[in-house]
C-alpha positions in Angstrom: -18.9 18.7 -1.8 -17.3 15.4 0.0 -19.5 15.8 3.2 -22.3 15.2 0.8 -20.5 12.5 -1.2 -20.4 10.6 2.4 -24.2 11.8 2.8 -25.4 9.9 0.2 -22.8 6.8 0.2 -23.4 6.4 4.0 -27.6 6.8 3.2 -27.5 4.1 0.9 -25.4 2.0 2.7 -27.9 2.5 5.8 -30.9 1.6 3.8 -29.3 -1.2 2.3 -28.5 -2.3 5.7 -31.9 -1.8 6.8 -33.1 -4.2 3.6 -30.6 -6.8 4.5 -31.8 -6.8 8.3 -35.3 -6.8 7.1 -34.5 -9.9 4.8 -33.2 -12.1 7.9 -36.2 -11.3 10.1 -37.8 -14.7 9.7 -34.2 -16.9 10.1 -34.0 -18.4 13.7 -30.3 -19.6 14.0 -28.1 -18.6 16.4 -26.3 -16.5 13.8 -26.8 -13.4 13.2 -27.5 -13.7 9.5 -28.0 -10.2 8.7 -24.9 -8.6 10.0 -23.0 -11.5 8.7 -24.2 -11.1 5.1 -23.9 -6.8 5.8 -20.2 -7.5 6.5 -19.4 -9.7 3.9 -21.1 -7.5 1.4 -19.2 -4.2 2.2 -16.0 -6.2 2.8 -16.4 -7.4 -1.0 -17.3 -4.1 -1.9 -14.5 -2.4 -0.8 -11.8 -4.7 -1.8 -12.9 -4.0 -5.3 -13.1 -0.8 -5.0 -9.6 -0.7 -3.9 -8.4 -3.0 -6.6 -10.1 -0.5 -8.9 -8.5 2.5 -7.4 -5.1 0.8 -7.3 -5.5 0.1 -11.1 -4.2 2.8 -13.0 -5.6 1.8 -16.4 -8.7 1.9 -14.9 -8.8 5.7 -13.3 -6.4 7.2 -15.6 -9.2 9.2 -17.0 -10.9 10.3 -13.5 -7.5 11.5 -12.4 -6.8 11.8 -8.7 -10.2 13.9 -7.9 -12.0 10.9 -9.4 -10.3 8.6 -6.9 -11.1 10.6 -4.1 -14.6 10.9 -4.7 -14.9 7.3 -5.3 -13.1 6.6 -1.7 -15.8 9.4 -0.3 -18.6 8.1 -1.8 -18.2 4.3 -1.6 -15.4 3.5 0.8 -16.2 5.9 3.8 -19.6 6.3 2.5 -21.3 3.5 1.3 -19.3 0.8 3.2 -19.4 3.1 6.4 -23.1 3.0 6.3 -23.7 -0.5 5.6 -20.9 -1.9 8.2 -18.1 -0.3 9.6 -16.3 -3.7 9.8 -15.3 -3.4 6.4 -13.2 -0.4 7.7 -11.7 -2.9 10.3 -11.0 -5.2 7.8 -8.9 -3.4 5.8 -7.1 -1.6 8.4 -6.0 -5.0 9.5 -5.5 -6.1 6.3 -2.5 -3.4 5.8 -1.2 -4.1 9.2 -0.8 -7.4 8.0 0.5 -6.3 4.5 2.8 -4.0 5.9 4.6 -7.1 8.0 3.2 -6.2 11.3 1.4 -9.1 12.3 1.8 -9.0 16.1 -0.1 -5.0 16.0 -2.5 -6.9 13.6 -3.2 -9.6 16.1 -3.7 -7.3 19.0 -6.2 -5.0 16.6 -8.4 -8.1 16.2 -7.8 -9.2 20.3 -8.4 -6.0 22.2 -11.3 -4.5 19.5 -13.2 -8.0 19.8 -12.2 -8.0 23.4 -13.0 -4.7 24.5 -16.1 -4.3 22.6 -17.8 -7.4 24.1 -16.5 -6.0 27.5 -18.1 -2.7 27.1 -21.4 -4.4 26.3 -21.3 -6.7 29.1 -20.3 -3.5 31.5 -23.3 -1.5 30.4 -25.9 -3.9 29.6 -25.1 -7.2 32.5 -28.5 -6.5 33.7 -29.6 -7.3 30.8 -27.9 -10.5 29.9 
């Protein structure tokens, strides 16, 4: 059942990401707007879902199983399909919240630099 929840949520997230991309096809600015909007939407939904899960009054009726279902469907599936940046943002936020500022800084810097370096290394002939 867990795989099905992730599959359904991820499928919906991926389709929304594709629709957002189609919506920005004719915009010719240097900022990749479709990715920007997808990241912002995914992070917003992720943050709101985490707030809902942490608000015991809202989920008391659903119980722990309801919370687990919501996490798999919305956070792992939908937000993961729409943008993995939402996970990166949340995990970095948790590091900051725990007072691990240096770790959060290194997570931001190294993730960004290593990803850019990998694109450069494997695509330098096309750049």
